[in-house]
C-alpha positions as CSV (number, residue, x, y, z in Angstrom):
1,X,62.0,-56.9,51.5
2,X,64.7,-55.7,53.8
3,X,68.3,-56.0,52.7
4,X,71.2,-56.1,55.2
5,X,74.4,-54.1,54.7
6,X,76.4,-57.1,53.4
7,X,73.8,-57.7,50.7
8,X,75.1,-54.6,48.9
9,X,78.7,-55.9,48.7
10,X,80.2,-56.7,45.4
11,X,81.9,-60.1,45.0
12,X,85.3,-58.6,45.3
13,X,84.3,-56.7,48.6
14,X,82.9,-60.0,50.0
15,X,85.9,-62.1,48.9
16,X,88.8,-59.7,49.9
17,X,87.2,-57.1,52.2
18,X,89.9,-54.4,51.5
19,X,88.8,-52.5,54.7
20,X,88.9,-55.6,56.9
21,X,90.9,-58.5,55.4
22,X,90.7,-60.5,58.6
23,X,86.9,-60.8,58.0
24,X,87.2,-61.6,54.3
25,X,85.6,-64.7,53.0
26,X,88.8,-65.8,51.4
27,X,90.8,-65.8,54.6
28,X,87.9,-67.3,56.6
29,X,87.4,-70.0,54.1
30,X,91.2,-70.8,54.1
31,X,91.3,-70.9,57.9
32,X,88.3,-73.2,58.0
33,X,89.8,-75.6,55.5
34,X,93.1,-75.6,57.3
35,X,91.4,-76.2,60.7
36,X,89.3,-79.0,59.2
37,X,92.4,-80.7,57.8
38,X,94.3,-80.4,61.1
39,X,91.3,-81.8,63.1
40,X,90.9,-84.6,60.5
41,X,94.6,-85.5,60.7
42,X,94.4,-85.6,64.5
43,X,91.3,-87.7,64.5
44,X,92.8,-90.0,61.9
45,X,96.0,-90.4,64.0
46,X,94.0,-91.2,67.1
47,X,92.0,-93.9,65.2
48,X,95.2,-95.3,63.6
49,X,97.1,-95.3,66.9
50,X,94.3,-97.3,68.5
51,X,94.5,-99.8,65.7
52,X,98.2,-100.1,65.0
53,X,100.0,-98.4,67.8
54,X,101.4,-94.8,68.2
55,X,104.3,-95.0,65.8
56,X,102.6,-97.2,63.1
57,X,99.5,-95.0,63.4
58,X,101.6,-91.9,62.5
59,X,103.1,-93.6,59.5
60,X,99.6,-94.7,58.4
61,X,98.3,-91.1,58.5
62,X,101.4,-89.9,56.7
63,X,101.0,-92.6,54.0
64,X,97.4,-91.4,53.5
65,X,98.5,-87.8,53.0
66,X,101.3,-88.9,50.7
67,X,98.9,-91.1,48.6
68,X,96.5,-88.1,48.1
69,X,99.1,-85.6,47.1
70,X,101.5,-87.9,45.1
71,X,99.3,-90.6,43.6
72,X,95.5,-90.2,43.9
73,X,95.0,-86.5,42.9
74,X,97.5,-86.5,40.0
75,X,96.3,-89.9,38.9
76,X,92.6,-89.2,39.0
77,X,91.1,-90.1,35.6
78,X,88.2,-88.0,34.3
79,X,87.0,-91.1,32.3
80,X,86.8,-93.2,35.4
81,X,85.1,-90.4,37.3
82,X,82.5,-90.1,34.5
83,X,82.0,-93.8,34.4
84,X,81.4,-94.0,38.2
85,X,79.1,-90.9,38.0
86,X,77.0,-92.8,35.3
87,X,76.8,-95.8,37.7
88,X,75.6,-93.5,40.6
89,X,73.1,-91.9,38.2
90,X,71.7,-95.2,37.0
91,X,71.5,-96.4,40.6
92,X,69.5,-93.4,41.7
93,X,67.2,-93.8,38.7
94,X,66.6,-97.4,39.6
95,X,65.3,-96.2,43.0
96,X,62.5,-94.4,41.1
97,X,63.5,-90.9,42.3
98,X,61.9,-89.5,39.2
99,X,58.5,-90.0,40.9
100,X,59.4,-86.8,42.8
101,X,58.5,-84.8,39.7
102,X,55.0,-86.4,39.7
103,X,54.7,-85.7,43.4
104,X,55.6,-82.1,42.8
105,X,53.0,-81.7,40.0
106,X,50.3,-83.3,42.2
107,X,51.3,-80.8,44.9
108,X,50.9,-77.9,42.5
109,X,47.5,-79.2,41.4
110,X,46.3,-79.3,45.0
111,X,47.9,-76.0,45.8
112,X,45.8,-74.4,43.0
113,X,42.8,-75.1,45.1
114,X,44.1,-73.4,48.2
115,X,46.3,-70.5,47.0
116,X,44.2,-67.4,47.0
117,X,44.5,-65.4,43.8
118,X,42.4,-62.6,45.5
119,X,45.3,-61.9,47.9
120,X,46.8,-58.4,48.0
121,X,50.0,-59.7,46.2
122,X,49.2,-62.9,44.3
123,X,52.4,-62.9,42.4
124,X,54.5,-63.0,45.6
125,X,52.2,-65.7,47.0
126,X,52.6,-68.0,43.9
127,X,56.3,-67.5,43.4
128,X,57.1,-68.0,47.1
129,X,55.1,-71.2,47.1
130,X,56.7,-72.8,44.1
131,X,60.3,-71.8,45.1
132,X,59.9,-72.9,48.7
133,X,58.2,-76.2,47.8
134,X,60.9,-76.9,45.2
135,X,63.6,-76.0,47.6
136,X,62.6,-78.3,50.4
137,X,61.6,-81.2,48.2
138,X,64.9,-81.2,46.3
139,X,66.9,-80.9,49.5
140,X,65.0,-83.9,51.0
141,X,65.7,-85.9,47.8
142,X,69.4,-85.0,47.8
143,X,69.6,-86.0,51.5
144,X,68.1,-89.4,50.8
145,X,70.0,-90.4,47.7
146,X,73.4,-89.2,48.9
147,X,73.3,-90.7,52.4
148,X,72.1,-94.2,51.6
149,X,73.9,-95.0,48.4
150,X,77.5,-95.9,49.5
151,X,76.4,-97.7,52.8
152,X,73.9,-99.7,50.7
153,X,76.6,-100.7,48.2
154,X,78.9,-101.8,51.0
155,X,76.2,-103.8,52.8
156,X,75.2,-105.6,49.6
157,X,78.8,-106.0,48.6
158,X,78.2,-104.3,45.2
159,X,81.2,-102.1,46.1
160,X,83.5,-105.1,45.5
161,X,83.0,-104.8,41.8
162,X,84.5,-101.3,42.0
163,X,87.3,-101.4,44.6
164,X,88.7,-104.6,43.0
165,X,89.4,-102.6,39.9
166,X,92.1,-99.9,39.5
167,X,89.9,-97.2,40.9
168,X,91.1,-94.5,43.3
169,X,89.2,-93.2,46.3
170,X,89.1,-89.7,44.8
171,X,87.4,-91.1,41.8
172,X,84.8,-93.0,43.9
173,X,83.9,-89.8,45.9
174,X,83.8,-87.5,42.8
175,X,81.8,-90.1,40.8
176,X,79.2,-90.3,43.6
177,X,78.9,-86.6,44.0
178,X,78.7,-85.8,40.3
179,X,76.2,-88.7,39.6
180,X,73.8,-87.5,42.3
181,X,74.2,-83.9,41.2
182,X,73.2,-85.1,37.7
183,X,70.1,-86.8,39.0
184,X,69.1,-83.7,41.0
185,X,69.6,-81.5,38.0
186,X,67.5,-83.7,35.8
187,X,64.7,-83.4,38.4
188,X,65.1,-79.7,39.1
189,X,64.9,-78.6,35.5
190,X,61.3,-79.9,34.8
191,X,60.2,-78.8,38.2
192,X,61.3,-75.2,37.3
193,X,59.5,-75.3,34.0
194,X,56.3,-76.6,35.6
195,X,56.6,-74.0,38.3
196,X,56.8,-71.2,35.7
197,X,53.7,-72.5,33.9
198,X,51.9,-72.8,37.2
199,X,52.7,-69.2,38.2
200,X,51.7,-67.8,34.8
201,X,48.5,-69.7,34.8
202,X,47.6,-68.8,38.4
203,X,48.0,-65.1,37.8
204,X,46.1,-65.0,34.5
205,X,42.7,-63.3,34.5
206,X,40.7,-61.1,32.3
207,X,38.4,-58.1,32.8
208,X,35.6,-58.4,30.3
209,X,33.6,-55.3,30.8
210,X,34.0,-51.6,31.4
211,X,31.8,-49.2,33.4
212,X,31.4,-45.5,34.1
213,X,33.0,-44.6,30.8
214,X,33.3,-40.8,30.3
215,X,34.5,-38.9,27.3
216,X,36.5,-35.8,28.0
217,X,37.6,-34.2,24.8
218,X,39.4,-36.8,22.7
219,X,40.1,-39.0,25.7
220,X,38.0,-41.7,27.5
221,X,38.1,-42.5,31.2
222,X,36.4,-45.4,32.9
223,X,36.7,-48.5,35.1
224,X,36.9,-52.2,34.5
225,X,34.6,-54.7,36.0
226,X,35.2,-56.3,39.4
227,X,37.3,-59.5,39.0
228,X,39.2,-61.3,41.7
229,X,38.2,-58.7,44.3
230,X,39.7,-55.8,42.4
231,X,39.0,-53.4,39.5
232,X,41.1,-50.8,37.6
233,X,40.7,-47.3,36.4
234,X,41.9,-46.4,32.9
235,X,42.4,-43.4,30.6
236,X,42.6,-43.7,26.8
237,X,44.4,-41.2,24.6
238,X,43.1,-39.8,21.3
239,X,44.4,-42.9,19.4
240,X,42.2,-45.2,21.6
241,X,45.1,-46.8,23.6
242,X,45.8,-46.6,27.3
243,X,46.8,-48.3,30.5
244,X,44.9,-49.0,33.7
245,X,46.3,-48.0,37.0
246,X,48.4,-50.4,39.0
247,X,46.3,-52.6,41.4
248,X,47.8,-55.6,43.2
249,X,51.1,-55.2,41.4
250,X,49.7,-55.4,37.8
251,X,47.9,-53.4,35.2
252,X,46.2,-54.0,31.8
253,X,46.4,-52.5,28.3
254,X,43.1,-51.1,27.2
255,X,42.3,-50.3,23.6
256,X,39.2,-49.1,21.7
257,X,38.5,-50.9,18.4
258,X,36.9,-49.6,15.3
259,X,33.4,-50.6,16.5
260,X,33.8,-48.5,19.7
261,X,34.2,-51.5,21.9
262,X,36.8,-51.5,24.7
263,X,39.2,-54.4,24.8
264,X,41.1,-55.2,28.0
265,X,44.3,-57.2,27.6
266,X,45.9,-59.7,30.0
267,X,47.7,-58.6,33.1
268,X,51.2,-57.1,32.7
269,X,53.8,-56.0,35.2
270,X,53.0,-58.6,37.8
271,X,56.1,-60.7,37.1
272,X,59.1,-58.5,37.2
273,X,62.7,-58.3,38.0
274,X,63.5,-54.8,39.1
275,X,67.2,-53.7,39.0
276,X,67.4,-51.3,41.9
277,X,70.0,-48.5,42.2
278,X,70.5,-48.0,45.9
279,X,71.9,-44.9,47.6
280,X,73.2,-44.0,51.0
281,X,70.8,-42.9,53.8
282,X,71.3,-40.6,56.7
283,X,68.7,-39.6,59.3
284,X,67.8,-36.3,60.9
285,X,66.4,-36.3,64.5
286,X,63.7,-34.1,66.0
287,X,66.0,-31.2,66.2
288,X,67.2,-31.5,62.6
289,X,70.7,-32.9,63.6
290,X,72.2,-35.5,61.3
291,X,72.4,-39.1,62.7
292,X,73.6,-42.4,61.4
293,X,70.5,-44.3,62.5
294,X,66.9,-43.4,62.9
295,X,64.7,-43.4,66.0
296,X,64.2,-46.6,67.9
297,X,60.5,-47.4,68.5
298,X,61.0,-50.3,70.8
299,X,63.8,-52.8,69.8
300,X,65.6,-53.0,73.2
301,X,68.1,-55.6,71.8
302,X,69.9,-53.0,69.7
303,X,69.7,-49.6,71.5
304,X,72.5,-48.1,69.4
305,X,71.5,-49.5,66.1
306,X,74.6,-51.5,65.5
307,X,76.0,-54.4,67.6
308,X,78.5,-57.2,67.6
309,X,77.4,-60.2,65.6
310,X,79.7,-62.8,67.2
311,X,82.8,-64.3,65.7
312,X,83.6,-64.0,62.1
313,X,81.4,-65.9,59.6
314,X,82.8,-68.1,57.0
315,X,82.8,-68.4,53.2
316,X,80.3,-65.8,52.4
317,X,77.7,-66.5,55.0
318,X,78.9,-63.5,57.0
319,X,76.2,-61.5,58.7
320,X,78.1,-58.3,58.9
321,X,77.1,-55.7,61.5
322,X,73.8,-56.2,63.1
323,X,71.5,-53.3,62.3
324,X,68.0,-52.3,63.3
325,X,65.6,-53.5,60.6
326,X,64.2,-50.0,60.3
327,X,65.2,-46.5,61.3
328,X,62.1,-44.5,62.2
329,X,61.3,-40.8,61.5
330,X,58.7,-39.0,63.5
331,X,55.9,-37.0,61.9
332,X,55.3,-33.3,62.5
333,X,59.0,-32.7,63.5
334,X,62.3,-32.0,61.7
335,X,62.9,-35.8,61.4
336,X,63.8,-36.9,57.9
337,X,65.5,-39.7,56.0
338,X,67.7,-38.4,53.3
339,X,68.9,-40.7,50.5
340,X,71.8,-39.7,48.3
341,X,72.1,-41.4,44.9
342,X,75.0,-41.2,42.5
343,X,75.4,-41.8,38.8
344,X,72.2,-40.0,38.0
345,X,72.7,-38.9,34.4
346,X,70.4,-38.0,31.5
347,X,71.7,-41.0,29.6
348,X,70.5,-43.4,32.3
349,X,67.2,-41.6,32.9
350,X,66.2,-39.8,29.7
351,X,62.5,-39.6,30.6
352,X,62.8,-38.8,34.3
353,X,63.8,-40.7,37.4
354,X,61.8,-43.8,38.2
355,X,61.6,-43.9,42.0
356,X,60.2,-46.8,44.0
357,X,59.3,-46.7,47.7
358,X,58.7,-49.5,50.2
359,X,58.1,-47.6,53.5
360,X,56.8,-49.1,56.7
361,X,54.2,-47.3,58.8
362,X,54.2,-47.3,62.7
363,X,51.2,-45.9,64.5
364,X,51.3,-44.6,68.1
365,X,47.6,-43.8,68.1
366,X,44.6,-44.7,65.9
367,X,44.4,-41.5,63.9
368,X,42.3,-41.7,60.8
369,X,41.5,-45.4,60.5
370,X,40.0,-44.9,57.0
371,X,43.4,-43.9,55.5
372,X,47.0,-44.9,55.8
373,X,49.8,-42.6,57.1
374,X,50.9,-39.8,54.9
375,X,54.4,-39.1,53.9
376,X,56.1,-36.6,51.7
377,X,59.1,-36.8,49.3
378,X,61.1,-34.1,47.6
379,X,64.2,-33.9,45.5
380,X,67.1,-31.8,46.7
381,X,70.5,-30.7,45.4
382,X,73.3,-32.4,47.4
383,X,75.1,-29.1,48.3
384,X,72.9,-26.2,47.4
385,X,69.6,-25.0,48.9
386,X,67.6,-26.1,45.9
387,X,64.6,-28.4,46.7
388,X,61.4,-29.3,44.9
389,X,58.0,-28.8,46.5
390,X,57.1,-31.8,48.7
391,X,54.9,-34.5,47.1
392,X,52.4,-35.9,49.7
393,X,51.4,-39.5,49.3
394,X,49.8,-42.3,51.4
395,X,52.1,-45.0,52.6
396,X,51.2,-48.5,51.4
397,X,53.3,-51.1,53.2
398,X,52.2,-54.0,51.1
399,X,52.9,-52.7,47.6
400,X,55.8,-51.0,45.9
401,X,54.9,-47.4,45.3
402,X,56.3,-46.6,41.8
403,X,56.7,-43.0,40.8
404,X,58.3,-41.2,37.9
405,X,60.0,-37.9,38.8
406,X,59.5,-35.6,35.7
407,X,62.2,-33.6,34.1
408,X,60.8,-30.3,35.4
409,X,59.2,-29.7,38.8
410,X,58.1,-26.7,40.9
411,X,60.4,-25.9,43.8
412,X,62.5,-23.3,45.6
413,X,66.0,-22.0,45.0
414,X,66.9,-20.3,48.2
415,X,64.2,-17.6,48.7
416,X,63.0,-17.9,45.1
417,X,60.2,-20.1,43.9
418,X,60.5,-21.2,40.3
419,X,60.4,-24.2,37.9
420,X,63.4,-26.5,38.5
421,X,65.1,-28.6,35.8
422,X,65.9,-32.1,37.1
423,X,69.4,-32.4,35.8
424,X,70.4,-28.8,35.6
425,X,69.2,-27.6,39.0
426,X,68.9,-30.7,41.2
427,X,71.8,-33.0,40.1
428,X,75.3,-31.8,40.9
429,X,78.4,-32.1,38.6
430,X,79.2,-35.5,40.1
431,X,75.8,-37.0,39.2
432,X,74.4,-37.0,42.7
433,X,70.9,-36.1,43.9
434,X,69.1,-36.3,47.3
435,X,65.7,-37.7,48.0
436,X,64.1,-36.4,51.3
437,X,61.4,-38.5,53.0
438,X,59.4,-37.0,55.8
439,X,56.3,-38.1,57.8
440,X,53.4,-35.7,57.6
441,X,51.1,-37.0,60.4
442,X,52.1,-35.7,63.8
443,X,52.8,-38.4,66.4
444,X,53.2,-41.2,63.8
445,X,56.3,-42.8,62.5
446,X,57.7,-44.1,59.2
447,X,60.3,-46.9,59.0
448,X,62.9,-46.9,56.3
449,X,66.1,-48.7,55.5
450,X,68.7,-48.3,52.8
451,X,66.6,-50.4,50.5
452,X,63.3,-48.6,51.2
453,X,63.9,-46.0,48.5
454,X,65.7,-46.8,45.3
455,X,66.0,-45.7,41.7
456,X,65.0,-48.1,38.9
457,X,67.2,-47.6,35.8
458,X,66.0,-50.8,34.2
459,X,64.5,-54.3,34.6
460,X,65.8,-57.7,34.0
461,X,63.9,-60.6,32.5
462,X,61.6,-62.4,34.9
463,X,62.4,-65.7,33.3
464,X,66.1,-65.3,33.9
465,X,65.5,-64.1,37.4
466,X,63.5,-67.3,38.1
467,X,66.4,-69.3,36.5
468,X,68.8,-67.6,39.0
469,X,66.5,-68.6,41.9
470,X,66.6,-72.2,40.7
471,X,70.4,-72.0,40.3
472,X,70.5,-71.0,44.0
473,X,68.4,-74.1,44.8
474,X,70.8,-76.2,42.7
475,X,73.7,-74.9,44.7
476,X,72.0,-75.8,48.0
477,X,71.3,-79.3,46.6
478,X,74.9,-79.7,45.6
479,X,76.0,-78.8,49.1
480,X,73.7,-81.2,50.7
481,X,74.8,-84.0,48.4
482,X,78.5,-83.3,49.2
483,X,77.7,-83.5,53.0
484,X,75.6,-86.7,52.5
485,X,78.4,-88.4,50.5
486,X,80.9,-87.3,53.2
487,X,79.0,-88.8,56.1
488,X,78.1,-92.0,54.1
489,X,81.8,-92.9,53.8
490,X,82.1,-93.7,57.5
491,X,78.5,-94.0,58.8
492,X,75.5,-96.3,58.0
493,X,72.8,-95.0,55.8
494,X,70.2,-93.9,58.4
495,X,72.9,-92.4,60.6
496,X,74.5,-90.6,57.7
497,X,71.1,-89.2,56.7
498,X,70.5,-88.0,60.3
499,X,74.0,-86.4,60.5
500,X,73.4,-84.6,57.2
501,X,70.0,-83.4,58.3
502,X,71.5,-82.1,61.6
503,X,74.0,-80.1,59.6
504,X,71.2,-78.7,57.4
505,X,69.1,-77.8,60.4
506,X,72.0,-76.2,62.2
507,X,72.7,-74.2,59.0
508,X,69.0,-73.0,59.1
509,X,69.4,-72.2,62.8
510,X,72.6,-70.3,62.4
511,X,71.0,-66.8,62.5
512,X,69.2,-67.6,65.8
513,X,72.6,-68.7,67.3
514,X,74.2,-65.5,66.0
515,X,71.4,-63.5,67.7
516,X,71.8,-65.3,71.0
517,X,75.5,-64.7,70.9
518,X,74.9,-61.0,70.1
519,X,72.5,-60.6,73.1
520,X,75.2,-62.0,75.4
521,X,78.0,-59.9,73.9
522,X,76.0,-56.7,74.0
523,X,75.0,-57.2,77.6
524,X,71.3,-56.9,76.9
525,X,69.3,-58.9,79.5
526,X,67.0,-61.2,77.5
527,X,66.9,-64.2,79.8
528,X,70.5,-65.3,79.3
529,X,71.7,-68.5,77.8
530,X,70.2,-72.0,78.0
531,X,71.1,-72.7,81.6
532,X,70.0,-69.3,82.9
533,X,66.8,-69.7,80.9
534,X,66.1,-73.1,82.5
535,X,66.8,-71.6,86.0
536,X,64.4,-68.7,85.3
537,X,61.7,-71.2,84.1
538,X,62.0,-73.2,87.3
539,X,61.9,-70.1,89.5
540,X,59.3,-68.4,87.3
541,X,61.5,-65.3,87.0
542,X,60.9,-62.6,84.4
543,X,63.4,-62.3,81.6
544,X,63.6,-58.5,82.1
545,X,65.0,-58.7,85.7
546,X,68.4,-59.7,87.0
547,X,68.8,-63.3,88.0
548,X,68.1,-63.6,91.7
549,X,70.9,-65.9,92.8
550,X,74.1,-65.4,94.8
551,X,77.2,-64.0,93.1
552,X,79.1,-67.3,92.8
553,X,76.1,-69.2,91.3
554,X,75.4,-66.3,88.9
555,X,79.0,-66.3,87.7
556,X,79.0,-70.1,87.2
557,X,75.7,-70.0,85.3
558,X,76.9,-67.1,83.0
559,X,80.3,-68.8,82.4
560,X,78.6,-72.1,81.5
561,X,76.1,-70.3,79.2
562,X,78.9,-68.4,77.5
563,X,80.8,-71.6,76.9
564,X,77.7,-73.3,75.5
565,X,76.8,-70.4,73.2
566,X,80.3,-69.9,72.0
567,X,80.5,-73.6,71.2
568,X,77.3,-73.5,69.3
569,X,78.4,-70.3,67.5
570,X,81.6,-72.0,66.4
571,X,79.6,-75.0,65.1
572,X,77.2,-72.7,63.3
573,X,80.1,-70.7,61.9
574,X,81.6,-73.9,60.4
575,X,78.3,-74.8,58.7
576,X,76.7,-73.1,55.7
577,X,74.3,-70.3,56.6
578,X,71.5,-71.8,54.4
579,X,68.9,-69.1,55.2
580,X,71.1,-66.6,53.2
581,X,70.9,-68.9,50.2
582,X,67.2,-69.6,50.6
583,X,66.6,-65.8,50.8
584,X,67.2,-65.6,47.0
585,X,63.6,-66.8,46.7
586,X,62.6,-63.6,48.4
587,X,64.2,-61.6,45.7
588,X,62.3,-63.3,43.0
589,X,59.0,-63.2,44.9
590,X,59.4,-59.5,45.7
591,X,60.0,-58.7,42.0
592,X,63.7,-57.8,42.4
593,X,66.6,-59.0,40.3
594,X,68.8,-61.4,42.1
595,X,72.2,-59.7,42.3
596,X,74.8,-61.5,40.2
597,X,77.4,-60.8,43.0
598,X,75.1,-62.6,45.5
599,X,74.8,-65.6,43.3
600,X,78.6,-65.7,42.8
601,X,79.1,-65.6,46.5
602,X,76.7,-68.5,47.0
603,X,78.6,-70.4,44.2
604,X,81.9,-69.8,45.9
605,X,80.6,-70.8,49.2
606,X,79.2,-74.1,47.7
607,X,82.5,-74.8,46.1
608,X,84.4,-74.3,49.4
609,X,82.1,-76.6,51.3
610,X,82.2,-79.3,48.6
611,X,86.0,-79.1,48.5
612,X,86.0,-79.6,52.3
613,X,83.6,-82.5,52.1
614,X,85.6,-84.1,49.3
615,X,88.8,-84.1,51.4
616,X,87.1,-85.5,54.4
617,X,85.3,-88.2,52.3
618,X,88.6,-89.2,50.7
619,X,90.4,-89.8,54.0
620,X,87.6,-91.7,55.6
621,X,87.1,-93.9,52.5
622,X,90.8,-94.5,52.2
623,X,91.1,-95.6,55.8
624,X,88.0,-97.7,55.8
625,X,88.2,-101.5,55.6
626,X,85.6,-102.2,52.9
627,X,85.7,-105.9,53.3
628,X,85.0,-105.6,57.0
């Protein structure tokens, strides 16, 4: 998986941004809430002025603000909120929403027939399926129960039993939100447990036989039988224990019992939560000169590697600088990607440095079609001319290449060739070391990002990592419920559901809007905005040529396109960038530990949007004539 620069930020860096406070999530969130309050007050005044006149409308809005600050917020009773949450909870249960769990189980049973356990990465396939299916099913359920509840109560006049009692509008809104969140949580927990059992069961397989067993001294070498389109090679030590090689992301423990029979254990290592330790990467071009970015093999949208990403993003959904997905290094030249890692100490890596690689291959000609591209890696001292001999390996784009750099390696110290000590010769006094990646095949290219090479000081529990992925789904569900309750305070059930769905879809489309804005800002000709694109379609013009119209028409079209795209960008900025939250499933599916800072950012973003939805819901419900 490819991580963007902002994915490496800590929670403090994301919240405060010491280097650019104007782009910090704290300031952007505060600005968004203030703007929403101002717009809400203006809309409320216009509605009140139309009802009661200009002066009385002003006093009506002022009374609403006064009631919130002076009476409703301080007087909100937790007991009444809990009681109303229980009513909302029971109401949702009466609508038989728990059948969603059964529907989910049936979906998993059907998926068991169609998911291919013989795929190149079955763990990724199964985990992606259960997390994606859970995500969309829970969001659809949250959308339904939150949008229809309050309008249904008003239409059937059940709301009279509540508003005729000493209940405040804040308590009604909070009770609805908490009740529906409780229902969603009760559904999400068993779905998570069932998903975990489904993944474990789907990946379980056994190799029953061994073949080509050879005894070399006290050791045994052999191969397992062919199961699920793969087999393993193994080596047993003198005690009769060993491990197979890693195939399709897993391996097996092999033992030899007292009767001389080989016993192959269940798969291990397929469900993981790697804790990566990333470094900083710099590139060297064909002439060996240092560059910030690698070679560009054809992405015309970002010729310089970085570009403007539009106006500032809000509440943690910031995109940060737009970067090329991969920087490429050319084979057979002085091109190289050099990663510098810090905090490399014997205490963290007592047995050597675990090094993982996820490198992309880019071919300019067919070459040897029976093998993948070849690359080399070497360890280098950060400041001295001390470097190990290059280790040549074949690039596998679809699996994580796990390596262990031993404590001693052959290499060169200036003009001298000798055995190098990992920590004495290659790591400097500040705990830094360099990893150099080169492409061996001439005329071919390797693509790397900051996340392509990392150290692995440890691993987290896969079960806890799955729990964090479901916490992210829970946060998304909470956000959708907050928006659904907000729209239901002033719209009918179907319209509220459509409005909430539009917000969710715009949130999922935010990145495409950002990219469109980036293309216009950067001046890259990619067909222009919506009006220019429509003109090109009618005239059948290519998107790579200048628009063939007169100067005035061209200026009008580009100005209108800019206004449309800027408006869409502003709307997308005000909405949650849900793809960033959904991407946590990619962490779990790829076998990486979900950063705690990333989860904290999502939690803060959810709280901000829920607070905003609560304030809007209060004012609309306060001004609504329930009896009407």
